[in-house]
C-alpha positions, -999 to +999 in steps of 0.1 A: -412-837-265-431-807-271-433-780-238-466-781-232-458-824-230-424-812-209-451-795-184-472-823-183-442-845-174-435-827-146-464-823-127-466-864-137-429-866-112-444-838-090-472-867-085-462-898-083-431-881-054-462-870-034-487-889-038-508-880-007-515-851-026-537-874-055-560-869-024-568-837-034-556-798-033-565-762-044-541-747-062-547-713-072-517-692-091-517-650-094-497-639-120-478-604-114-468-568-136-454-562-105-434-587-080-458-608-060-474-587-026-459-599+010-475-624+025-485-609+053-507-583+025-517-617+012-527-626+039-549-595+044-561-601+010-574-635+021-589-626+057-626-613+057-615-598+084-588-584+070-566-601+099-539-628+091-510-643+111-482-654+090-458-690+096-423-695+083-423-731+087-456-749+077-458-788+074-474-790+034-489-820+035-501-822+073-498-790+088-535-774+087-539-796+107-516-781+136-539-748+137-572-764+134-601-743+139-577-723+120-574-715+081-542-726+077-528-715+033-495-726+028-478-694+000-449-694-026-441-660-041-417-659-070-406-632-095-437-643-121-468-640-088-474-660-065-498-691-059-520-702-023-515-742-015-548-762+004-541-799+014-575-818+009-601-791+022-601-757+013-615-724+000-586-705-024-610-715-055-638-692-041-650-679-076-655-644-054-616-647-038-609-653-072-622-626-091-609-598-064-577-616-066-575-606-105-589-575-102-564-563-081-529-584-079-537-594-118-552-627-139-562-659-117-561-699-127-573-722-096-572-761-096-596-780-074-588-813-071-616-836-049-615-869-048-599-875-089-629-848-098-605-822-113-620-783-116-600-752-132-609-718-127-598-689-146-602-651-142-592-616-154-595-583-146-622-594-117-640-613-142-647-653-138-634-665-175-642-696-181-644-723-156-640-765-171-650-796-147-639-827-160-665-833-177-674-809-200-707-804-217-718-784-245-699-755-259-668-742-241-674-699-251-637-675-244-612-704-238-577-692-229-554-707-255-530-723-229-563-746-220-561-754-255-526-751-261-522-780-239-555-801-241-543-802-285-510-815-269-532-844-248-550-851-279-520-849-303-498-873-285-528-899-268-525-890-232-556-883-215-563-846-203-564-853-166-550-833-132-510-827-144-524-811-182-541-791-159-514-777-141-494-773-168-525-751-178-518-727-151-475-734-156-474-726-191-502-695-189-485-680-163-453-688-156-456-697-119-445-730-119-443-760-084-415-771-081-402-807-074-392-800-042-418-772-036-436-806-012-414-816+002-403-791+036-422-765+057-431-738+038-443-696+050-485-696+055-511-675+058-529-689+094-568-669+093-593-671+122-616-662+100-633-679+066-620-666+033-627-637+018 
């Protein structure tokens, strides 16, 4: 099995283990050149007022309900960078936020899945370089190499290019992975009183 197919298989297993994720989520990944910022610093960068609280243990699948009407963003910091996660409704894929994160922290990949429709965005140096929706039309200028790598692997293997493949694109491009067990346990989260960015 080639590397893209291994990554796709990993995310298919993730969805099998956590079927609630198929209902919809927002996943934004930032690759940093230096160790990733602290969770408090990440929260400050997400908040339109630069004020954010941090909760050490919030259930990924239902924790947001406990904090309504606040905005809750689960955070995972890794050696290569960090990711932000919101179950169902979310705003961590807002283009202005993606541009800001890509300018301040490093390249950004974002996957949003809502009602089985998927969107992928790639931003670097403060610019949205490419956006793909589940049913792309027309030419695709400046497609990033990781996207084409995974897309071609799917074609060669006769696999559909779906949500697991999109997450594999992010995984391979950023070096940041959502582990199979990540959604099982309570995770650190940023809690915002105001809208994101």
